[in-house]
C-alpha positions in Angstrom: 0.0 0.2 -0.1 3.0 2.4 1.1 4.8 1.6 -2.2 1.4 2.1 -4.0 1.4 5.5 -2.7 4.4 7.4 -3.1 4.4 6.5 -7.0 1.1 7.2 -7.3 0.6 10.6 -5.0 -0.9 12.3 -7.6 -4.2 10.4 -7.6 -4.3 11.9 -4.1 -3.9 14.7 -5.2 -6.2 15.0 -8.1 -8.8 14.0 -5.8 -8.2 16.7 -3.3 -8.0 19.0 -5.8 -11.7 18.1 -6.8 -13.0 18.2 -3.3 -12.0 22.0 -3.1 -12.9 22.9 -6.5 -16.4 21.0 -5.4 -16.6 23.2 -1.8 -15.6 25.9 -3.4 -18.4 26.1 -5.9 -20.6 25.3 -3.3 -19.2 28.1 -0.9 -18.8 30.8 -3.3 -22.1 30.3 -4.9 -24.3 30.4 -2.2 -27.7 30.7 -4.1 -27.3 27.4 -5.7 -30.6 25.4 -6.1 -30.7 22.2 -4.9 -30.9 20.7 -8.4 -27.8 22.5 -9.3 -25.7 21.4 -5.9 -26.5 17.4 -6.5 -25.7 17.9 -9.8 -22.1 19.7 -8.8 -22.1 16.7 -6.0 -23.2 13.9 -8.2 -20.1 14.4 -10.9 -17.4 14.9 -8.0 -18.8 11.5 -6.0 -18.5 10.1 -9.9 -15.1 12.1 -10.5 -13.7 10.3 -6.9 -15.5 6.9 -7.3 -13.6 6.1 -11.2 -9.9 7.5 -9.3 -11.0 5.5 -6.7 -11.8 2.2 -9.4 -8.6 3.3 -11.4 -6.3 2.9 -7.8 -7.9 -0.3 -7.0 -6.5 -1.5 -10.2 -3.0 -0.5 -9.6 -2.8 -1.7 -6.1 -1.7 -5.4 -4.7 -4.5 -7.4 -4.6 -3.8 -7.2 -0.8 -5.0 -4.0 -0.9 -7.6 -3.5 -3.0 -11.1 -3.9 -1.1 -11.6 -0.6 1.0 -10.7 0.8 -2.8 -12.8 -1.4 -4.6 -15.6 -0.2 -2.5 -15.0 3.3 -2.6 -15.0 3.3 -5.8 -18.2 1.7 -6.3 -19.8 3.8 -3.7 -18.9 6.9 -5.5 -20.0 5.2 -8.9 -23.2 4.3 -7.7 -24.4 7.2 -5.7 -22.5 10.2 -8.0 -24.9 8.4 -11.2 -28.2 8.2 -8.7 -27.8 11.7 -8.0 -27.4 12.9 -11.9 -30.0 10.7 -12.5 -32.2 12.3 -10.1 -31.4 15.9 -10.0 -35.2 16.8 -8.7 -34.8 14.6 -5.1 -35.6 16.5 -2.1 -32.7 18.2 0.0 -33.5 15.2 2.2 -32.7 12.5 -0.2 -29.2 14.2 -1.1 -28.6 15.0 2.5 -29.4 11.1 3.6 -27.2 10.5 0.0 -24.5 12.1 0.7 -24.0 11.5 4.7 -24.2 7.5 3.4 -21.2 8.3 0.9 -19.3 10.9 3.5 -19.5 8.3 6.0 -18.5 5.0 3.8 -15.8 6.3 2.1 -14.3 8.0 5.9 -14.7 4.4 7.6 -12.3 3.0 4.5 -9.8 5.9 4.4 -9.4 5.3 8.5 -9.0 1.1 7.6 -6.2 2.7 5.1 -4.5 4.5 7.1 -4.3 1.4 9.7 -2.9 -0.5 7.4 -0.3 2.1 7.2 0.7 2.7 10.8 3.5 0.5 11.0 5.0 1.8 7.6 5.1 5.5 7.6 4.4 8.7 10.2 2.3 11.1 9.2 -0.5 8.5 8.3 -2.7 11.1 11.0 -3.8 12.9 7.7 -5.5 9.7 6.1 -7.5 9.3 9.9 -7.8 13.0 9.7 -9.4 13.1 6.2 -11.7 9.8 7.3 -13.4 11.2 10.9 -14.0 14.5 9.1 -16.0 12.9 6.9 -17.6 10.0 9.2 -18.3 12.6 11.9 -19.6 15.0 8.8 -21.9 11.8 7.3 -23.5 11.4 11.1 -24.1 15.4 11.5 -26.3 15.8 8.3 -28.2 12.4 9.4 -28.9 13.7 13.1 -29.4 17.6 12.3 -30.7 17.8 8.6 -29.7 21.5 7.0 -33.2 23.8 7.0 -32.3 24.1 3.1 -30.6 24.3 -0.4 -28.0 27.2 1.4 -27.3 26.1 4.5 -26.7 22.9 2.8 -24.2 24.2 0.6 -22.4 26.4 2.9 -21.4 23.2 5.1 -21.1 21.1 2.0 -18.4 23.3 0.7 -17.0 23.3 4.0 -16.5 20.0 4.5 -15.0 19.4 1.1 -12.5 22.2 1.0 -11.1 20.7 4.4 -11.0 17.1 3.2 -9.7 18.4 0.2 -6.5 20.1 1.9 -6.3 16.7 3.5 -5.9 14.5 0.9 -3.3 17.0 -0.9 -1.3 17.2 2.4 -0.9 13.3 2.3 -0.3 13.5 -1.5 2.8 15.9 -0.9 3.6 13.8 2.4 3.7 10.4 0.0 5.9 12.5 -2.5 8.5 14.2 0.0 8.4 10.4 0.6 9.6 9.0 -2.4 11.6 11.2 -3.6 13.8 11.9 -0.2 14.0 7.8 0.1 15.6 8.0 -3.1 14.0 4.9 -4.7 14.1 3.1 -1.0 11.2 3.7 1.4 11.6 4.6 4.6 9.0 2.4 6.6 8.4 2.6 10.1 10.3 0.3 12.9 12.5 -2.0 11.2 11.1 -5.8 12.2 14.6 -7.8 13.6 14.6 -11.2 12.5 17.1 -14.0 12.9 19.3 -13.9 10.1 21.2 -16.2 8.2 24.9 -16.9 8.3 25.4 -18.9 5.0 27.4 -17.6 1.9 26.1 -17.3 -1.0 
């Protein structure tokens, strides 16, 4: 997983940039209608799902499950919202909350897998926890209308995207600083064989 993230750090950058663009649209367009907000989010979820799917195809078999489920969720939710833009704000909130919670859980699982390989996996944990918290809030305290939801979603997307870009830059620096040899966590000592080659 670490090797993949270091080699393809730009995928995280693209996903983070997409989140920030989506967030800025939501925040800077306060009069956005529910249909427009749903369409913008649908496009973002679809793009994010496609990149997660691409990442799953490039990752090793043991590291694929979280990325595969994240990709499926993003594509399915994105297509549903784009096909049903007239859904009410409540339906949009339910779908958005579901996407945020499940995506956050998968990101936390990915960070758990990385915990022994790098220092700084907290960025992945932070973005995952932020997604889960946002999803729960949007379910528990539904927003009163499209404007309030637009600001809330926009703020979340900007912070979430910034965390992903921060993680991508850390992965890029890790790859450049290693000179081809990754600096992982504490080395695991094991018995050394004394045979000759």
